[in-house]
C-alpha positions as CSV (number, residue, x, y, z in Angstrom):
1,M,143.2,152.0,79.8
2,L,143.5,154.3,76.8
3,Q,144.4,151.3,74.6
4,V,141.4,149.3,75.8
5,F,139.2,152.3,75.1
6,H,140.5,152.6,71.6
7,S,140.1,148.9,71.0
8,L,136.5,149.1,72.3
9,R,135.8,152.1,70.1
10,R,137.0,150.3,67.0
11,S,134.8,147.4,67.9
12,L,131.7,149.5,68.7
13,P,129.9,148.8,65.3
14,L,130.4,145.1,65.8
15,L,129.1,145.3,69.4
16,L,126.1,147.3,68.3
17,A,125.3,144.9,65.5
18,M,125.5,141.9,67.9
19,S,123.4,143.6,70.6
20,V,120.7,144.2,67.9
21,A,120.9,140.5,67.0
22,F,120.6,139.4,70.6
23,C,117.9,141.8,71.6
24,A,115.6,141.6,68.6
25,P,114.1,138.2,69.5
26,V,113.7,139.2,73.1
27,A,111.7,142.3,72.2
28,N,109.1,140.1,70.6
29,A,108.5,138.1,73.7
30,Q,106.3,140.5,75.5
31,F,103.8,139.4,78.2
32,T,100.5,141.0,78.7
33,D,98.4,141.5,81.9
34,G,95.4,139.8,80.4
35,R,93.8,143.1,79.3
36,G,96.2,143.7,76.4
37,G,98.5,145.9,78.4
38,L,102.0,145.3,79.7
39,P,102.4,144.3,83.3
40,N,103.8,147.0,85.6
41,V,105.4,144.5,88.1
42,L,108.3,142.3,87.3
43,P,108.0,138.6,88.3
44,K,109.8,137.9,91.6
45,E,112.5,135.9,89.6
46,A,113.3,138.9,87.4
47,Q,113.6,141.5,90.2
48,G,117.2,142.5,90.8
49,V,118.2,141.4,87.3
50,G,119.1,143.9,84.6
51,L,121.8,145.9,82.8
52,Q,123.3,149.2,83.8
53,D,125.2,151.4,81.4
54,H,128.9,151.3,82.4
55,L,130.3,152.5,79.1
56,G,133.8,153.9,79.6
57,Q,134.4,152.4,83.0
58,R,137.4,150.3,83.8
59,L,137.2,146.5,83.9
60,P,139.0,144.6,86.7
61,M,142.0,143.5,84.7
62,N,143.5,141.4,87.5
63,V,140.3,139.3,88.3
64,E,141.2,135.7,87.9
65,F,139.3,132.9,86.1
66,R,140.1,129.4,84.8
67,N,140.1,128.9,81.0
68,S,138.8,125.8,79.2
69,E,142.2,124.1,79.8
70,G,142.0,124.7,83.6
71,N,144.8,127.3,83.6
72,A,144.5,130.4,85.8
73,V,144.2,133.6,83.6
74,Q,143.5,137.2,84.4
75,L,141.1,139.2,82.4
76,G,144.0,141.6,81.5
77,D,145.9,138.8,79.8
78,Y,143.5,139.1,76.9
79,F,144.0,142.8,76.3
80,K,147.8,143.0,76.1
81,D,147.9,142.8,72.3
82,G,145.3,145.5,71.7
83,K,142.7,143.3,70.0
84,P,139.1,144.2,70.7
85,A,137.1,141.6,72.7
86,I,133.5,140.5,72.9
87,V,132.8,139.7,76.5
88,V,129.8,137.4,77.2
89,L,128.5,136.4,80.6
90,A,126.5,133.1,80.5
91,Y,126.4,129.8,82.3
92,Y,126.9,126.6,80.5
93,R,124.1,124.5,81.8
94,C,121.5,127.2,81.1
95,P,118.6,125.6,79.2
96,V,117.3,128.7,77.5
97,V,118.5,132.3,77.5
98,C,122.3,131.7,77.8
99,T,122.2,129.1,75.1
100,V,120.3,131.4,72.8
101,V,122.9,134.2,73.5
102,L,125.8,131.8,72.8
103,D,124.1,130.5,69.6
104,K,123.4,134.0,68.3
105,L,127.0,135.0,69.1
106,A,128.3,132.0,67.1
107,Q,125.9,132.9,64.2
108,C,127.1,136.5,64.2
109,M,130.8,135.5,64.4
110,Q,130.2,133.1,61.5
111,S,128.8,135.9,59.3
112,L,131.6,138.4,60.0
113,D,134.5,139.1,57.6
114,Y,136.7,139.1,60.7
115,T,138.2,136.0,62.2
116,V,138.1,135.4,66.0
117,G,141.6,135.1,67.3
118,K,143.1,136.9,64.4
119,D,141.1,140.1,64.4
120,Y,139.3,140.1,67.8
121,R,138.7,137.9,70.8
122,A,135.5,136.3,72.1
123,L,135.6,135.7,75.8
124,V,132.8,133.8,77.6
125,F,132.7,133.8,81.4
126,S,130.3,131.6,83.4
127,F,128.7,133.4,86.3
128,D,127.7,130.1,87.9
129,P,130.4,129.3,90.5
130,T,129.5,125.6,90.5
131,E,130.5,125.2,86.9
132,K,134.1,123.9,86.4
133,T,136.6,123.4,83.6
134,P,134.9,120.4,81.9
135,S,131.8,122.5,81.3
136,A,133.8,125.3,79.8
137,R,135.8,122.9,77.7
138,G,132.7,121.2,76.4
139,K,131.0,124.5,75.4
140,K,134.2,125.6,73.7
141,E,134.5,122.4,71.7
142,H,130.8,122.5,70.8
143,Y,131.0,126.1,69.4
144,L,134.3,125.6,67.7
145,S,133.0,122.5,65.9
146,G,130.4,124.7,64.1
147,Y,132.8,127.6,63.3
148,E,133.9,127.3,59.7
149,R,137.3,128.9,60.3
150,S,138.2,126.8,63.4
151,D,141.2,125.4,61.7
152,Q,142.8,128.8,61.2
153,P,145.7,129.9,63.4
154,G,144.7,131.6,66.6
155,V,141.0,130.7,66.6
156,R,141.2,128.3,69.6
157,E,143.1,130.8,71.6
158,G,140.9,133.7,70.6
159,W,137.6,132.1,71.5
160,E,137.9,131.2,75.1
161,F,135.4,129.9,77.7
162,H,136.0,130.4,81.5
163,T,134.8,129.5,84.9
164,G,135.4,131.3,88.1
165,T,134.6,131.8,91.7
166,E,131.5,133.6,92.9
167,V,133.6,136.6,93.9
168,A,135.4,136.8,90.5
169,S,132.2,136.4,88.5
170,K,130.4,139.1,90.6
171,E,133.3,141.5,90.2
172,L,133.3,141.2,86.4
173,A,129.5,141.3,86.1
174,T,129.3,144.4,88.3
175,A,132.0,146.2,86.2
176,L,130.1,145.3,83.0
177,G,126.8,146.5,84.5
178,F,125.3,143.0,84.4
179,E,123.0,142.4,87.4
180,Y,122.0,138.8,88.0
181,K,121.0,136.4,90.6
182,L,121.2,132.6,90.6
183,L,117.8,130.9,91.1
184,P,117.5,127.5,92.7
185,S,117.3,124.6,90.3
């Protein structure tokens, strides 16, 4: 736990920079109530969705997912070498928000002086339990194809995409403070 904390502490500036990059476009997308003010009621679809501050809380290191090759992995497998990790919850068939988040992540990673896999890890976990390994593999290949350093050693292993059960996804999301609900298609 202490080692994970120190890894996270070292990566805090990176995480803060990325959160600003992700949140800045969202802050501009404000809706009004027709009178120029902000609405005071969330739409039904947004109720029960949000972020809670869980800084310093332990992640469930033995929760199991499938990586883009279909192999069973535990979250803790990625923290054994002490490298910091960026953890992203998204789903791969998302037409808007998740794709924007993954695109911004890729842009940020491209602009860093650090190389994924060598200096840190990027771990993407789908929270849609209907998504399977081919979706994770497709997203991984898509984003690796645009990463200028994808031919460097360790990059493929350091940037991993996962799928999991509803229980595993919910456990990780809850630990991260990520409140979501799946809407009908």
